[in-house]
ZAMARGU-4260 file (C-alpha; in steps of 0.2 Angstrom, whole numbers, plus 5000, padded with zeros to 4 digits):
<rodrens>
0) 4979/4995/5076 | 4975/5013/5074 | 4988/5020/5062 | 4991/5007/5048 | 5003/5006/5034
5) 5000/4994/5020 | 5015/4990/5009 | 5018/4977/4996 | 5032/4968/4987 | 5028/4977/4971
10) 5014/4985/4961 | 5000/4972/4959 | 5004/4964/4976 | 4986/4968/4981 | 4989/4983/4993
15) 4974/4993/4987 | 4961/4979/4988 | 4968/4973/5005 | 4967/4991/5012 | 4950/4994/5006
20) 4944/4978/5014 | 4953/4982/5030 | 4946/4999/5030 | 4928/4992/5029 | 4931/4981/5043
25) 4939/4994/5055 | 4928/5008/5048 | 4944/5018/5045 | 4947/5030/5030 | 4959/5022/5017
30) 4972/5034/5009 | 4980/5028/4993 | 4997/5036/4990 | 4994/5035/4971 | 4979/5046/4973
35) 4989/5058/4983 | 5004/5058/4971 | 4995/5059/4954 | 4986/5074/4949 | 4974/5074/4934
40) 4982/5069/4918 | 4996/5060/4926 | 5004/5075/4933 | 5015/5072/4948 | 5013/5081/4964
45) 5028/5090/4970 | 5038/5081/4984 | 5033/5095/4996 | 5014/5093/4992 | 5015/5074/4993
50) 5024/5074/5010 | 5013/5088/5017 | 4997/5078/5013 | 5004/5063/5022 | 5010/5074/5037
55) 4991/5080/5038 | 4984/5062/5037 | 4997/5054/5049 | 4993/5068/5062 | 4975/5060/5064
60) 4971/5047/5077 | 4967/5033/5064 | 4971/5029/5046 | 4976/5016/5033 | 4988/5022/5020
65) 4993/5010/5006 | 5007/5012/4995 | 5026/5010/4993 | 5033/5027/4989 | 5050/5027/4997
70) 5052/5046/4996 | 5039/5048/5010 | 5041/5031/5019 | 5049/5040/5034 | 5033/5050/5038
75) 5022/5035/5038 | 5033/5023/5047 | 5036/5036/5061 | 5018/5038/5065 | 5012/5020/5061
80) 5008/5007/5075 | 5005/4993/5063 | 5014/4989/5046 | 5006/4976/5035 | 5017/4969/5021
85) 5009/4959/5006 | 5023/4948/5000 | 5015/4942/4983 | 5025/4933/4971 | 5033/4943/4956
90) 5023/4934/4942 | 5007/4936/4952 | 5011/4955/4953 | 5014/4956/4935 | 4998/4946/4931
95) 4988/4958/4942 | 4995/4973/4934 | 4991/4967/4917 | 4973/4962/4922 | 4970/4978/4931
100) 4975/4987/4915 | 4964/4977/4904 | 4949/4979/4915 | 4951/4997/4918 | 4956/5004/4901
105) 4949/5021/4898 | 4944/5023/4917 | 4951/5030/4932 | 4952/5017/4947 | 4946/5022/4964
110) 4964/5021/4971 | 4971/5033/4958 | 4971/5052/4956 | 4956/5059/4948 | 4958/5060/4929
115) 4972/5047/4928 | 4964/5035/4916 | 4972/5017/4917 | 4987/5016/4906 | 5001/5003/4903
120) 5019/5006/4898 | 5033/4994/4895 | 5044/5004/4907 | 5032/5000/4921 | 5032/4981/4918
125) 5051/4982/4917 | 5052/4992/4933 | 5041/4978/4942 | 5052/4964/4935 | 5069/4972/4939
130) 5066/4980/4956 | 5056/4966/4964 | 5070/4956/4973 | 5080/4972/4978 | 5064/4980/4985
135) 5060/4964/4995 | 5078/4964/5002 | 5076/4983/5006 | 5060/4980/5015 | 5068/4965/5025
140) 5081/4977/5031 | 5068/4991/5035 | 5058/4978/5046 | 5074/4973/5055 | 5078/4991/5059
145) 5060/4994/5065 | 5061/4979/5076 | 5077/4985/5084 | 5072/5004/5085 | 5053/5003/5088
150) 5049/4986/5095 | 5032/4992/5100 | 5027/4993/5082 | 5018/4977/5075 | 5024/4971/5058
155) 5013/4958/5049 | 5018/4949/5033 | 5005/4941/5023 | 5012/4929/5009 | 4997/4922/5000
160) 4978/4923/4997 | 4975/4911/5012 | 4985/4921/5024 | 4976/4937/5019 | 4959/4929/5020
165) 4962/4922/5037 | 4969/4938/5043 | 4954/4948/5037 | 4942/4935/5043 | 4950/4935/5061
170) 4950/4953/5062 | 4931/4954/5056 | 4927/4941/5069 | 4936/4950/5083 | 4930/4967/5078
175) 4912/4961/5077 | 4913/4954/5094 | 4919/4970/5102
</rodrens>
């Protein structure tokens, strides 16, 4: 595992937390797509800027990039050797997004762009609720395509806290023994 994509079923799936733990174990830099996409004051990067930043990152020998952005998925999947998908339940995702908002009100999270203080909008919650199952179906199709066109890539699906903890523990144990 040298070039790792971390994806999730939705916002609140646990991508950022997982990626940070993974980065610590492997001693790889973790790139958060939200931090690349959002400029201070919640200003969106242009698509060219956003894609160019990922082109630079994916040209390096090892990295972890977490986030779901479909408008640049092709860049990451082309260079990744490992894809890790956090398949958290929809209600858990919503709970985590609300908890994150409450615990970070007025602050900028480390996985966000500078100057993007935590906020909550009804449209974001609606987006999570209404896109959850279609996004999971789309990801299933993407994984089938990857399996057929690039069988050398490793796809790992983690479905709950126990699977995530076991994966990280095994990786830590194996990495420590190298």
